[in-house]
Steps between C-alpha positions, in 0.01 A plus 500: 500500500452659841485253783195684640275319256526132424454336163144420397374154407239409236204554735639845583526573127131418453402722794720784375352468151146550633614786722646656185163459329343694787762774471452528125122524536541781754749689283251538214250677727545880529554578869588145608861386538658158452707588806183466707457138389870432565456626854191300595655182357817548711747541213550878501826516694654216297388675179667828599816319613512296176473816286776660705726197446449523123614862487808435712587179311480682166778727615711256700465192277344534155673822388831337594426196283424262787184346353510193726543715808208720391279194447585358843439835668148559371196352674369341180301228679287782640496747210436268203164352614388836641575688176341218298181538703500879461551471123229235465254709698562820306471316169183304585315682778560865409215510245263323741582730793464814288172369354362439850611847612322660205187283526458462879702791646324527838520125565866468401620814680309386811682167485837677480397739779446208737816332377716806570351561848582141598844531339579810707398315818711196406802717423468708817480181709859432392611794714671353805513806726210748502614845612447866415759494221328207329158669519641825359669304218168335409325838496771651279472207257120541487525875438757458222289237320182705544670810360620303198142386425352852511754708310399583145685348203762737362597614153873422487792526264595224256872568547726195529592571863133506609430166327793357698359644825151366415636145474699545822196615702245264343701185574550611861121533535443158346694322776331698777183351649198722445641725226446424131784571257257556212312755711825684576571517126152644448567769762831583331324540167691212342260202514362546147838616368675179611215279371525668161877455497459126561225470239707688239824324600675830569829339604657823626213573744470135604873475577494828693200392706643151560833652607314712755325186626831316541656794686191529719505130587870513582469802728164432661544128563824573685331772705200282586718198585712719731192655664338161558816377673585812701156651565266207448201617703512859372524379139214251540284773659568736209407229249177424691428872494546505123224240472260695720565822307446325167142408600399842370585379149295178519186645664210340302271803455656767279388786280730568205593866456754470216583232240802410288509311169709183495711366212190326353291818499293396804416759765602403853466673840783740583379711796233358730329594826391249764134496603290332767260239355196728542672797334628271224143400412377861504784640287550215250151348498664157542410230754779496764461120537566533872428137593728367223773747594497405868489128420797517262697716744451230764603229250815693405581551869445130578716380209800701623463373857474139376806540274698653787403221740584232245838661428575527873409134566706390202803701619472351851494144358792548265 
């Protein structure tokens, strides 16, 4: 294992497990990324580095039969509790989160809106040197994320090579703060296709998609790890920009223009337009719940700040 990151004790395992739960809960929400939670809990850079080590160790150790060397190389004391938390969260909380989104959409999206604003501030504060290049990088990141949230979903081919590319791109989005991998699949016209493949146990499609994910992790984790080491401030600014740009996706007041039918035959929003609270009430005839929305935005904002302060104090002590 890289000497940059020390081994984790039992208390660290417990903390990592709960951070994983937070990441898993975020990953089930369209438009919210588990990478955001990783960043505000101060584990993002270690996560990217640990993924990079896995890909390099697969080639240098495991494929050459050195199982012991592979085991010693991987940051298991970090990855095992984190992945356990993510898995637990997806298995237990996914239904609850989706139920809340369907039942109380304005309240829940408002909470995430405040959470992401605070997350962007927390991430940008990690920039050590504020200059023109850093500001431009943040603006570019915001524009890219905003563009991704407004482009219309495409009708795309079901050819094997495009399934591979879909997995490659979706997994890259999943480890970026502010960009949802499931939303990227929706834009590429492959969200429902992949869900159906999993439901029907279409092994060929699942293997193709998974292979794309593995290739994407290998390539993108190495790129991100390199960028964080060589161009730390620029990279952090771009990631903060991604979060700001993604706010367009989690704006609480929306009017649905087009729907798609999911694998259970339920209609869900596909193309939406953002509205001001007053316009939302006029067009939809629905109470904008302005007080509740503002209150939950403030709560989401405060939770992130408290988590960041706790993580910072904990890191200073240990």
